TISETI-619147 format. One record per residue (C-alpha): x, y, z; residue in three letters. Coordinates in steps of 0.02 Angstrom, whole numbers, plus 50000, padded with zeros to 5 digits. Each point is the difference from the previous one (the first is absolute). Layout:
residues N
XYZALA;...
//
This chain:
residues 110
542165436252136MET;499955016950087THR;500444992350170VAL;501444990349923ALA;500655015749915LYS;499855009850162SER;500934986750100VAL;501384999149869ALA;500195019050006LEU;500094999650190PHE;501384986949991VAL;500945010149869LEU;499825015950105ALA;500654990950153ALA;501514993449906LEU;500395017549937ALA;499755009050165GLU;500784987350117ILE;501394996049878GLY;500345018549972GLY;500085003650185ALA;501134984950025TRP;501175006049862LEU;500135017250080VAL;500334991750168TRP;501364989249923GLN;500795014749913GLY;500045011350153VAL;500034988850154ARG;501014985749927GLU;501185011349901ASP;499634992049832ARG;500075016549909GLY;498955013049914TRP;499534988849853LEU;499004989450122TRP;499175015850066VAL;499605005749823LEU;499244983049960GLY;498955001550157GLY;499405017449956VAL;499494994049826LEU;499084985150073ALA;499095011250124LEU;499475011149856GLY;499364984749908ALA;498974995550153TYR;499115016849990GLY;499594996949818PHE;499404982050025VAL;498735005850130ALA;499145010649868THR;499634984549897LEU;498794992650128GLN;498254997649927PRO;499165008750148ASP;499915018949979ALA;500125004650185HIS;501775004750052PHE;499644998950186GLY;499274982649987ARG;501464993749896ILE;501315007450114LEU;499134993650157ALA;499864982549930ALA;501795000449937TYR;500575003050179GLY;499494982250041GLY;500924993249849VAL;501535009950054PHE;499984992350174VAL;499904982149936ALA;501225003449858GLY;501275007750116SER;500034984450107LEU;500194989049845LEU;501405011249934TRP;500904999350167ALA;499894981149998MET;500674998649823ALA;501345013450005MET;500555001750181ASP;499694983050077GLY;498645006850116PHE;498864987050079ARG;498315006950050PRO;499184993650159ASP;498184995250014ARG;499505017850043TRP;500845006849844ASP;499074987149896VAL;498345003450089ALA;500215018749976GLY;500374997849815ALA;498474989149979LEU;498915013050086VAL;500715013249883CYS;499644989349847LEU;498224997150061ALA;499855018950010GLY;500615001449820VAL;498654987849945ALA;498645009550093LEU;500555017149939ILE;500294995549818MET;498894985349958TYR;498455000850111ALA;498415001249897PRO;499405017849981ARG;498425006749921PRO;
//
């Protein structure tokens, strides 16, 4: 159950951070307005809070592992929201990052 909770929190954190950054981008770069920026800022704040809910007590480990989730999540977000099509190297890189997440977070430790 702890691994499932951790994975769910990583997914939620990625949605908040990537979605928040995307909203800020849309508000500023695509001239959608300051309400979009405000929504993005709130989502980015939520990301910071969600990270504290991880079952592991080591901030550095959580943030390092989350980096891999961010990489893969960013590619998925770009596909869903911007029509981006990753090439095989994008996919391979994301898989390497996710393998790193698994090693950092879920490898057996004494």
